[in-house]
VOBA-1610 file (N, C-alpha, C; in pm, whole numbers, padded with zeros to 5 digits, always signed):
BEGIN
Met+02564+05352+04056Met+02513+05258+04156Met+02369+05219+04127Arg+02287+05322+04092Arg+02146+05297+04060Arg+02134+05205+03938Arg+02226+05231+03838Arg+02222+05149+03718Arg+02258+05004+03749Arg+02360+04986+03837Arg+02401+04852+03875Arg+02289+04777+03946Leu+02217+04848+04033Leu+02105+04787+04104Leu+01995+04744+04006Leu+01971+04828+03903Leu+01869+04796+03803Leu+01905+04667+03730Phe+02034+04656+03688Phe+02078+04534+03620Phe+02065+04412+03710Leu+02102+04430+03837Leu+02090+04319+03932Leu+01945+04275+03947Ala+01854+04375+03953Ala+01711+04343+03968Ala+01659+04267+03848Val+01697+04312+03728Val+01654+04244+03606Val+01710+04102+03603Gly+01838+04088+03645Gly+01901+03956+03647Gly+01830+03860+03740Val+01787+03911+03855Val+01715+03827+03951Val+01581+03783+03892Leu+01510+03877+03828Leu+01381+03844+03768Leu+01396+03737+03660Leu+01499+03750+03576Leu+01520+03652+03470Leu+01556+03516+03528Ala+01638+03517+03633Ala+01679+03391+03694Ala+01561+03318+03754Val+01465+03395+03806Val+01345+03334+03865Val+01250+03288+03755Ala+01232+03374+03653Ala+01131+03346+03551Ala+01173+03234+03456Trp+01303+03223+03420Trp+01344+03130+03316Trp+01317+02984+03351Pro+01353+02939+03475Pro+01324+02799+03506Pro+01176+02766+03499Val+01091+02863+03540Val+00946+02840+03535Val+00901+02822+03391Ala+00949+02913+03303Ala+00909+02905+03162Ala+00961+02777+03098Ala+01087+02740+03137Ala+01146+02623+03076Ala+01074+02495+03114Gln+01008+02497+03230Gln+00940+02377+03278Gln+00796+02367+03227Gln+00747+02468+03162Gln+00609+02467+03116Gln+00595+02381+02990Arg+00564+02255+03009Arg+00547+02163+02898Arg+00400+02130+02880Val+00361+02110+02756Val+00225+02070+02723Val+00225+01920+02697Phe+00140+01847+02769Phe+00130+01703+02752Phe+00000+01671+02679Leu+00013+01602+02566Leu-00103+01571+02483Leu-00111+01420+02460Ser-00234+01371+02446Ser-00256+01232+02407Ser-00316+01230+02268Leu-00266+01138+02185Leu-00317+01117+02049Leu-00381+00979+02045Ala-00512+00974+02025Ala-00583+00846+02019Ala-00563+00784+01881Thr-00525+00656+01879Thr-00496+00589+01753Thr-00595+00474+01732Gly-00552+00351+01748Gly-00638+00234+01730Gly-00568+00114+01791Gly-00604-00004+01746Gly-00539-00125+01794Gly-00400-00141+01734Thr-00315-00219+01799Thr-00177-00234+01753Thr-00164-00310+01622Ala-00271-00381+01582Ala-00264-00458+01457Ala-00312-00378+01337Gly-00352-00254+01356Gly-00399-00171+01246Gly-00292-00074+01197Val-00335+00029+01123Val-00243+00128+01068Val-00237+00253+01156Tyr-00346+00284+01226Tyr-00348+00403+01310Tyr-00233+00405+01410Phe-00207+00290+01473Phe-00108+00290+01580Phe+00033+00320+01531Pro+00086+00251+01428Pro+00223+00284+01385Pro+00236+00428+01332Leu+00134+00476+01260Leu+00141+00614+01212Leu+00127+00711+01328Gly+00036+00681+01422Gly+00018+00767+01538Gly+00141+00772+01625Ala+00207+00658+01643Ala+00330+00654+01722Ala+00439+00738+01656Ala+00447+00731+01522Ala+00545+00813+01450Ala+00515+00961+01466Leu+00386+00996+01458Leu+00346+01136+01477Leu+00381+01185+01617Ala+00350+01104+01717Ala+00377+01142+01856Ala+00527+01165+01876Glu+00608+01076+01820Glu+00753+01091+01831Glu+00801+01217+01760Leu+00745+01241+01642Leu+00783+01359+01565Leu+00748+01487+01639Trp+00624+01497+01686Trp+00580+01617+01756Trp+00659+01638+01885Ser+00683+01531+01958Ser+00756+01543+02084Ser+00899+01590+02060Gly+00958+01550+01948Gly+01096+01586+01919Gly+01114+01720+01851Arg+01010+01767+01780Arg+01026+01887+01696Arg+00946+02009+01741Val+00841+01991+01821Val+00762+02105+01867Val+00808+02138+02009Pro+00863+02257+02032Pro+00918+02291+02164Pro+00815+02277+02277Asn+00860+02222+02388Asn+00780+02211+02511Asn+00651+02132+02493Val+00650+02039+02399Val+00533+01955+02377Val+00573+01809+02389Gln+00497+01733+02466Gln+00517+01589+02478Gln+00387+01520+02439Val+00392+01438+02334Val+00273+01371+02282Val+00288+01221+02301Thr+00182+01158+02350Thr+00180+01014+02370Thr+00075+00952+02280Ala+00113+00850+02204Ala+00017+00775+02121Ala-00054+00674+02209Gln-00186+00677+02206Gln-00268+00594+02295Gln-00347+00493+02212Thr-00339+00365+02245Thr-00420+00266+02176Thr-00566+00285+02215Ser-00656+00242+02127Ser-00798+00263+02155Ser-00881+00170+02067Gly-01013+00184+02079Gly-01105+00109+01994Gly-01128+00174+01860Ala-01043+00271+01824Ala-01045+00341+01695Ala-01159+00441+01683Ser-01213+00462+01564Ser-01286+00584+01528Ser-01394+00630+01625Val-01496+00547+01649Val-01606+00592+01734Val-01556+00614+01876Ala-01475+00522+01926Ala-01418+00539+02060Ala-01334+00665+02068Asn-01262+00697+01962Asn-01176+00816+01962Asn-01258+00945+01968Ile-01373+00947+01901Ile-01461+01063+01910Ile-01505+01083+02054Arg-01540+00976+02122Arg-01583+00985+02262Arg-01469+01034+02351Leu-01347+00988+02323Leu-01232+01034+02401Leu-01210+01185+02382Leu-01225+01232+02259Leu-01216+01377+02232Leu-01328+01452+02304Gln-01448+01398+02295Gln-01565+01463+02355Gln-01548+01480+02506Arg-01490+01379+02571Arg-01470+01384+02716Arg-01348+01465+02756Gly-01265+01501+02660Gly-01143+01574+02692Gly-01030+01485+02735Asp-01042+01353+02713Asp-00937+01259+02753Asp-00816+01266+02660Val-00839+01306+02536Val-00730+01324+02439Val-00752+01457+02369Ala-00646+01508+02308Ala-00655+01636+02236Ala-00665+01616+02085Ile-00614+01502+02035Ile-00610+01474+01892Ile-00643+01327+01872Ala-00705+01296+01760Ala-00739+01156+01733Ala-00735+01128+01584Met-00711+01002+01552Met-00721+00953+01415Met-00857+00888+01401Val-00934+00930+01299Val-01074+00889+01286Val-01107+00874+01138Gln-01195+00780+01107Gln-01248+00770+00971Gln-01333+00894+00941Asn-01328+00942+00815Asn-01401+01065+00784Asn-01552+01047+00790Asp-01601+00925+00764Asp-01746+00904+00773Asp-01793+00911+00918Ile-01715+00857+01009Ile-01751+00861+01152Ile-01745+01004+01204Thr-01644+01080+01156Thr-01635+01221+01194Thr-01760+01297+01152Tyr-01806+01269+01031Tyr-01926+01335+00979Tyr-02048+01300+01065Tyr-02064+01172+01099Tyr-02177+01130+01183Tyr-02174+01201+01317Ala-02055+01210+01376Ala-02042+01272+01509Ala-02074+01421+01503Phe-02019+01489+01403Phe-02037+01635+01392Phe-02184+01671+01371Asn-02255+01581+01303Asn-02396+01606+01274Asn-02492+01533+01368Gly-02437+01452+01459Gly-02519+01384+01558Gly-02612+01278+01500Ile-02565+01207+01398Ile-02650+01105+01336Ile-02587+00967+01353Glu-02655+00863+01302Glu-02609+00725+01316Glu-02587+00693+01464Met-02467+00645+01498Met-02441+00604+01636Met-02429+00722+01733Phe-02437+00845+01681Phe-02433+00963+01767Phe-02571+01024+01787Met-02674+00951+01751Met-02811+00991+01783Met-02837+00971+01932Asp-02915+01059+01989Asp-02967+01038+02125Asp-03088+00946+02110Arg-03071+00818+02140Arg-03175+00720+02115Arg-03293+00734+02210Ile-03268+00791+02327Ile-03378+00810+02423Ile-03470+00922+02376Ala-03411+01036+02338Ala-03490+01149+02290Ala-03521+01138+02142Asn-03457+01042+02074Asn-03474+01023+01930Asn-03445+01151+01852Gln-03330+01211+01882Gln-03290+01332+01812Gln-03137+01336+01801Pro-03085+01415+01705Pro-02940+01423+01689Pro-02872+01476+01815Ala-02752+01423+01841Ala-02671+01470+01955Ala-02531+01502+01901Pro-02519+01613+01827Pro-02392+01642+01759Pro-02277+01670+01856Val-02158+01629+01814Val-02035+01664+01886Val-01980+01785+01812Ala-02036+01901+01843Ala-02014+02021+01763Ala-01876+02082+01782Thr-01801+02038+01883Thr-01668+02095+01909Thr-01558+02030+01825Leu-01591+01928+01746Leu-01489+01863+01664Leu-01438+01958+01556Arg-01308+01951+01532Arg-01247+02031+01426Arg-01144+01947+01351Gly-01135+01966+01221Gly-01043+01890+01138Gly-00903+01949+01136Met-00802+01861+01125Met-00663+01905+01109Met-00607+01867+00972Ala-00634+01742+00929Ala-00577+01697+00802Ala-00644+01568+00757Met-00659+01554+00626Met-00697+01427+00567Met-00568+01349+00544Leu-00571+01218+00569Leu-00446+01141+00565Leu-00438+01044+00448Tyr-00507+00931+00453Tyr-00490+00826+00352Tyr-00618+00745+00341Pro-00637+00673+00231Pro-00757+00588+00218Pro-00750+00469+00315Glu-00861+00443+00382Glu-00873+00326+00468Glu-00957+00222+00393Thr-00893+00114+00358Thr-00956+00014+00273Thr-01037-00084+00355Ile-01159-00110+00310Ile-01242-00212+00375Ile-01205-00346+00313Gln-01140-00429+00391Gln-01090-00559+00346Gln-01174-00669+00410Val-01238-00749+00325Val-01321-00859+00374Val-01240-00987+00350Val-01192-01045+00460Val-01093-01152+00453Val-01155-01286+00493Thr-01123-01388+00416Thr-01163-01524+00449Thr-01048-01618+00412Leu-01066-01747+00433Leu-00968-01847+00391Leu-01019-01919+00267Arg-00930-01954+00179Arg-00971-02026+00057Arg-01042-02157+00091Ser-01003-02217+00201Ser-01063-02344+00242Ser-01211-02330+00278Lys-01257-02207+00302Lys-01398-02184+00336Lys-01488-02188+00212Asn-01429-02178+00093Asn-01504-02182-00033Asn-01611-02072-00041Ile-01576-01953+00007Ile-01664-01836-00002Ile-01608-01744-00110Asn-01691-01707-00206Asn-01642-01629-00320Asn-01698-01487-00327Ser-01801-01458-00247Ser-01858-01323-00248Ser-01919-01292-00112Ile-01941-01164-00086Ile-02003-01122+00039Ile-02144-01177+00050Ala-02211-01193-00063Ala-02348-01247-00061Ala-02352-01387-00001Glu-02241-01459-00006Glu-02236-01596+00045Glu-02210-01601+00196Leu-02210-01486+00262Leu-02188-01483+00407Leu-02317-01503+00486Arg-02428-01520+00419Arg-02555-01546+00488Arg-02540-01670+00578Gly-02577-01653+00703Gly-02569-01763+00799Gly-02430-01791+00852Arg-02331-01717+00802Arg-02193-01741+00842Arg-02155-01657+00965Arg-02051-01702+01031Arg-01998-01628+01145Arg-01896-01525+01094Ile-01918-01397+01125Ile-01839-01288+01068Ile-01785-01200+01179Ala-01656-01167+01173Ala-01599-01066+01261Ala-01627-00930+01197Val-01703-00845+01268Val-01750-00719+01210Val-01683-00596+01271Gly-01577-00616+01351Gly-01510-00503+01413Gly-01541-00493+01560Ala-01457-00419+01631Ala-01476-00398+01774Ala-01603-00319+01799Pro-01667-00340+01915Pro-01787-00260+01946Pro-01755-00111+01943Gly-01841-00035+01876Gly-01821+00110+01868Gly-01715+00154+01771Ser-01667+00064+01685Ser-01561+00100+01591Ser-01618+00141+01455Gly-01535+00213+01378Gly-01574+00249+01243Gly-01589+00126+01154Thr-01506+00026+01178Thr-01515-00097+01100Thr-01653-00160+01113Glu-01707-00160+01233Glu-01839-00220+01256Glu-01946-00147+01175Val-01937-00015+01166Val-02033+00062+01086Val-02019+00026+00939Asn-01894+00020+00890Asn-01872-00017+00750Asn-01929-00154+00720Ala-01905-00250+00809Ala-01955-00387+00789Ala-02106-00387+00777Arg-02171-00315+00866Arg-02318-00312+00867Arg-02372-00252+00737Gln-02311-00143+00692Gln-02360-00076+00572Gln-02334-00158+00446Ile-02218-00223+00439Ile-02186-00304+00321Ile-02272-00429+00318Leu-02290-00494+00431Leu-02377-00613+00435Leu-02517-00579+00385Arg-02564-00460+00419Arg-02699-00417+00378Arg-02712-00415+00226Met-02602-00381+00156Met-02604-00378+00010Met-02625-00517-00050Phe-02595-00621+00028Phe-02611-00759-00018Phe-02732-00826+00048Glu-02824-00742+00102Glu-02944-00789+00171Glu-02908-00881+00288Leu-02801-00843+00356Leu-02757-00915+00475Leu-02755-00819+00594Gly-02753-00876+00712Gly-02747-00797+00834Gly-02717-00888+00950Tyr-02723-00834+01069Tyr-02695-00914+01187Tyr-02806-01015+01215Tyr-02920-00997+01151Tyr-03033-01088+01172Tyr-03020-01217+01091Asn-02942-01216+00983Asn-02926-01337+00903Asn-02779-01379+00884Thr-02691-01323+00970Thr-02553-01369+00982Thr-02525-01389+01131Arg-02405-01432+01162Arg-02367-01449+01303Arg-02248-01357+01333Pro-02277-01233+01375Pro-02169-01136+01395Pro-02090-01159+01524Asp-01959-01138+01516Asp-01871-01136+01632Asp-01803-00999+01634Phe-01808-00932+01748Phe-01755-00796+01759Phe-01611-00804+01811Leu-01517-00815+01717Leu-01377-00841+01750Leu-01288-00731+01696Asn-01180-00700+01769Asn-01082-00607+01715Asn-00996-00679+01610Phe-00906-00606+01545Phe-00831-00663+01433Phe-00749-00786+01475Ala-00678-00776+01586Ala-00593-00887+01629Ala-00677-01011+01661Glu-00788-00990+01731Glu-00877-01102+01763Glu-00936-01163+01636Ala-00977-01078+01544Ala-01034-01126+01418Ala-00933-01208+01341Ala-00808-01160+01335Ala-00704-01233+01262Ala-00683-01371+01322Asp-00676-01378+01454Asp-00656-01508+01521Asp-00770-01604+01490Gln-00894-01552+01492Gln-01008-01642+01473Gln-01029-01680+01326Val-00986-01594+01234Val-00986-01634+01093Val-00884-01746+01073Lys-00764-01729+01126Lys-00659-01830+01111Lys-00703-01965+01168Asp-00773-01960+01282Asp-00817-02083+01348Asp-00944-02142+01286Gly-01003-02068+01190Gly-01125-02116+01127Gly-01249-02099+01211Val-01239-02023+01321Val-01353-02002+01411Val-01456-01911+01346Val-01409-01802+01283Val-01500-01716+01206Val-01476-01743+01058Asp-01580-01725+00979Asp-01571-01753+00836Asp-01513-01638+00756Ala-01528-01516+00806Ala-01476-01399+00736Ala-01464-01285+00837Ala-01382-01184+00801Ala-01364-01070+00890Ala-01359-00941+00808Phe-01427-00839+00858Phe-01417-00704+00802Phe-01304-00632+00876Ile-01211-00577+00799Ile-01100-00501+00857Ile-01085-00373+00777Thr-01110-00260+00840Thr-01098-00131+00773Thr-00968-00066+00817Ala-00871-00062+00727Ala-00740-00003+00756Ala-00664+00009+00624Gly-00564+00094+00624Gly-00483+00106+00503Gly-00413-00025+00473His-00411-00060+00345His-00344-00185+00308His-00199-00157+00269Pro-00105-00244+00303Pro-00124-00371+00376Pro-00146-00346+00524Thr-00229-00429+00584Thr-00262-00419+00726Thr-00195-00534+00801Ala-00137-00504+00916Ala-00063-00605+00992Ala-00150-00726+01023Ala-00278-00703+01057Ala-00366-00815+01092Ala-00387-00909+00974Val-00399-00853+00853Val-00419-00936+00733Val-00288-01005+00696Gln-00176-00935+00711Gln-00047-00997+00687Gln-00025-01115+00780Asp-00073-01101+00903Asp-00061-01209+01001Asp-00135-01334+00953Ile-00255-01314+00898Ile-00332-01428+00845Ile-00257-01491+00728Ala-00211-01406+00635Ala-00146-01455+00514Ala-00015-01528+00542Ala+00048-01496+00655Ala+00176-01559+00688Ala+00163-01709+00711Ser+00044-01753+00755Ser+00030-01896+00788Ser-00090-01964+00723Arg-00175-01887+00653Arg-00294-01944+00591Arg-00308-01895+00448Asp-00381-01969+00367Asp-00409-01930+00229Asp-00535-01844+00230Leu-00518-01713+00227Leu-00632-01622+00243Leu-00697-01587+00110Lys-00817-01530+00120Lys-00888-01478+00004Lys-00951-01345+00046Leu-00943-01244-00041Leu-01011-01116-00018Leu-01138-01113-00102Leu-01251-01089-00036Leu-01378-01084-00108Leu-01400-00945-00167Pro-01442-00937-00293Pro-01456-00806-00358Pro-01585-00732-00318Val-01577-00599-00330Val-01697-00515-00329Val-01703-00456-00469Pro-01788-00510-00557Pro-01790-00468-00698Pro-01821-00319-00714Arg-01779-00263-00825Arg-01796-00120-00851Arg-01943-00077-00845Glu-02034-00161-00896Glu-02175-00122-00893Glu-02228-00115-00750Val-02174-00197-00662Val-02214-00192-00521Val-02159-00065-00456Val-02037-00027-00494Val-01978+00096-00441Val-02065+00216-00478Glu-02115+00218-00602Glu-02201+00328-00645Glu-02330+00331-00564Gln-02385+00216-00534Gln-02505+00209-00449Gln-02477+00260-00309Leu-02360+00225-00257Leu-02319+00274-00125Leu-02311+00427-00125Arg-02253+00481-00229Arg-02229+00625-00235Arg-02358+00707-00243Val-02465+00646-00290Val-02593+00716-00293Val-02636+00755-00152Gln-02615+00664-00057Gln-02654+00690+00082Gln-02541+00749+00165Trp-02417+00704+00137Trp-02302+00745+00217Trp-02192+00793+00122Pro-02191+00922+00088Pro-02103+00973-00018Pro-01954+00972+00013Tyr-01915+00936+00135Tyr-01773+00939+00170Tyr-01701+00812+00132Tyr-01774+00714+00081Tyr-01708+00594+00029Tyr-01647+00623-00107Thr-01539+00552-00137Thr-01476+00566-00268Thr-01425+00429-00314Ala-01426+00407-00444Ala-01381+00279-00499Ala-01228+00274-00497Val-01174+00159-00458Val-01029+00138-00460Val-01001-00005-00508Thr-00878-00029-00545Thr-00835-00164-00584Thr-00713-00201-00500Ile-00718-00319-00439Ile-00602-00371-00368Ile-00516-00442-00472Pro-00395-00394-00497Pro-00313-00453-00603Pro-00279-00600-00575Ala-00257-00674-00681Ala-00212-00813-00667Ala-00083-00816-00587Asn-00067-00922-00508Asn+00054-00946-00428Asn+00072-00846-00314Thr-00037-00776-00277Thr-00030-00695-00156Thr-00006-00786-00035Tyr-00068-00905-00040Tyr-00049-01005+00065Tyr+00003-01135+00004Arg+00072-01211+00084Arg+00125-01339+00037Arg+00013-01428-00016Gly+00030-01477-00134Gly-00069-01567-00194Gly-00185-01498-00263Gln-00191-01365-00256Gln-00299-01291-00323Gln-00250-01253-00462Thr-00279-01336-00559Thr-00219-01321-00692Thr-00297-01230-00786Glu-00419-01191-00748Glu-00500-01106-00834Glu-00542-00979-00761Ala-00558-00870-00838Ala-00609-00746-00781Ala-00755-00766-00738Val-00795-00694-00632Val-00930-00708-00578Val-00995-00570-00566Asp-01111-00554-00630Asp-01187-00430-00617Asp-01259-00426-00483Thr-01253-00310-00418Thr-01325-00294-00293Thr-01357-00146-00273Val-01375-00104-00149Val-01421+00031-00118Val-01340+00085-00002Ala-01333+00217+00010Ala-01254+00278+00117Ala-01322+00404+00169Val-01283+00442+00292Val-01313+00573+00346Val-01176+00641+00366Met-01173+00760+00426Met-01045+00828+00447Met-01015+00840+00595Ala-00890+00818+00630Ala-00845+00848+00766Ala-00813+00997+00775Met-00839+01055+00893Met-00811+01196+00911Met-00768+01224+01054Leu-00705+01339+01074Leu-00670+01386+01208Leu-00776+01485+01254Val-00824+01464+01377Val-00931+01546+01432Val-00887+01598+01568Thr-00928+01720+01599Thr-00901+01778+01730Thr-01029+01845+01780Arg-01016+01927+01885Arg-01132+02000+01939Arg-01114+02150+01917Gln-01224+02220+01914Gln-01223+02364+01892Gln-01142+02437+01998Asp-01143+02387+02123Asp-01079+02459+02233Asp-00928+02435+02244Val-00872+02349+02162Val-00727+02330+02164Val-00661+02455+02105Asp-00557+02502+02171Asp-00494+02629+02138Asp-00459+02641+01989Glu-00493+02756+01930Glu-00472+02777+01787Glu-00326+02771+01749Ala-00239+02837+01828Ala-00096+02837+01796Ala-00038+02696+01806Leu-00087+02618+01902Leu-00040+02481+01918Leu-00079+02395+01797Val-00205+02405+01754Val-00250+02326+01639Val-00175+02368+01513Tyr-00148+02498+01499Tyr-00069+02546+01386Tyr+00069+02480+01385Ser+00134+02478+01502Ser+00269+02419+01511Ser+00267+02270+01483Leu+00166+02201+01535Leu+00156+02057+01512Leu+00134+02027+01364Thr+00043+02104+01302Thr+00012+02083+01161Thr+00135+02111+01074Arg+00200+02222+01100Arg+00318+02259+01021Arg+00430+02156+01037Thr+00454+02113+01160Thr+00560+02016+01185Thr+00532+01883+01115Met+00406+01840+01115Met+00373+01715+01047Met+00404+01724+00898Trp+00357+01831+00833Trp+00375+01840+00688Trp+00519+01869+00649Glu+00595+01935+00735Glu+00736+01961+00703Glu+00823+01837+00725Asn+00769+01736+00793Asn+00844+01615+00822Asn+00764+01491+00784Val+00687+01500+00678Val+00595+01392+00641Val+00669+01264+00603Asp+00797+01275+00568Asp+00875+01154+00537Asp+00882+01060+00656Arg+00869+01114+00777Arg+00871+01028+00897Arg+00752+00933+00896Leu+00637+00981+00847Leu+00518+00895+00838Leu+00536+00792+00727Arg+00598+00832+00620Arg+00619+00741+00508Arg+00714+00628+00545Ala+00803+00656+00640Ala+00895+00552+00687Ala+00829+00458+00788Ala+00722+00506+00852Ala+00658+00428+00959Ala+00567+00319+00906His+00504+00343+00790His+00409+00245+00735His+00390+00274+00586Ala+00360+00170+00510Ala+00341+00187+00366Ala+00234+00289+00335Arg+00128+00299+00417Arg+00020+00394+00390Arg+00065+00538+00411Gly+00177+00557+00478Gly+00230+00692+00492Gly+00264+00756+00359Arg+00284+00672+00257Arg+00312+00727+00123Arg+00192+00799+00064Asp+00072+00770+00117Asp-00050+00834+00068Asp-00080+00965+00140Val+00000+00998+00241Val-00021+01121+00317Val+00051+01234+00245Thr-00028+01323+00183Thr+00029+01428+00099Thr-00053+01556+00111Thr+00015+01669+00096Thr-00056+01798+00104Thr-00157+01814-00010Ala-00140+01738-00118Ala-00233+01749-00231Ala-00375+01709-00190Thr-00387+01622-00089Thr-00519+01578-00043Thr-00545+01614+00103Ala-00463+01702+00159Ala-00473+01736+00301Ala-00607+01797+00339Arg-00672+01867+00246Arg-00799+01933+00274Arg-00915+01874+00194Arg-00884+01784+00103Arg-00985+01733+00011Arg-01084+01641+00086Gly-01212+01674+00077Gly-01313+01591+00139Gly-01325+01607+00290Met-01268+01715+00344Met-01280+01740+00489Met-01428+01752+00523Pro-01483+01662+00607Pro-01628+01659+00627Pro-01679+01750+00738Ile-01588+01820+00808Ile-01628+01908+00919Ile-01551+02038+00910Thr-01584+02133+00996Thr-01513+02260+01004Thr-01367+02236+01042Met-01275+02307+00976Met-01134+02292+01006Met-01095+02377+01126His-01000+02330+01206His-00951+02406+01320His-00879+02532+01270Ala-00895+02642+01339Ala-00838+02769+01296Ala-00686+02761+01281Gly-00619+02686+01370Gly-00474+02676+01362Gly-00429+02602+01238Ala-00498+02493+01204Ala-00466+02419+01083Ala-00496+02502+00959Leu-00610+02569+00960Leu-00649+02652+00846Leu-00547+02762+00821Arg-00493+02822+00928Arg-00391+02926+00912Arg-00268+02871+00841Phe-00226+02751+00878Phe-00111+02690+00812Phe-00138+02669+00663Tyr-00253+02609+00630Tyr-00283+02580+00490Tyr-00291+02708+00407Arg-00349+02812+00464Arg-00360+02939+00390Arg-00223+03003+00370Glu-00139+02998+00472Glu-00005+03059+00462Glu+00078+02991+00354Phe+00062+02860+00338Phe+00145+02785+00244Phe+00071+02752+00115Gly-00047+02815+00094Gly-00118+02801-00032Gly-00167+02661-00060Ile-00203+02586+00046Ile-00253+02449+00030Ile-00405+02455+00027Arg-00464+02417-00084Arg-00608+02430-00103Arg-00678+02295-00092
//
């Protein structure tokens, strides 16, 4: 009788405890970028993958103003994970550039940032129309230029690259537009050129090429080397011929790297599971966008500009990924 009562008691405890445990779901937001870029389709694929493969986790891909805005979302605790350019991550972690406290004139580091993975090269594409008769970035003096959304990584890239050609906002006419807005205004001839930092091919540039005869302005190799003296996270890349309709020649330019970033306080076991699930199902990213083909464990840790999250580091060490 005593034994039967013990079994009954255990059964009651399990019946009470199981529904509670089963209902304990973790809801996460993943900050991506605008719908015309690469962050959003890859982020949406990641969110779907994590929600389907990591038990009791529901992840939502959130559109945003991209890199700088995503750092702020992480800092405020509005999201748990974000896609960010590696140069912007470095600025935030060290409290420099746009993360300076301008009132106190001192660094204001976002020291809680932690890295999860390096993803793919983000190409800086300077787009114009052939009808504009612009052949180099140096010829943008006095021109109206879309330089990226306010607070975006694209805007920082535009400013730094323009400086290499002795240009700036003082001798050009900058418009602070997101990718979709920039594409529309390039097509309409309202702006003369647009800076778009995203993995190629980019939906916004494809949109321009679908109805207009576009031209990509080069960033020559010697200019890339000058950039790297001050900002070492830039790297030289070439956009292959026929990446876009009507683009018959390869174009030399420059890139930064996209990466996944989280916060130090996000649970270690959770980050481990998310990291492992992503790399074990990386084909899902490759199916979501052409740039997913560049997401590989061979470069998962290469050039990580900040401290790695303990959960991600545990995964890489367990599987011998250096």
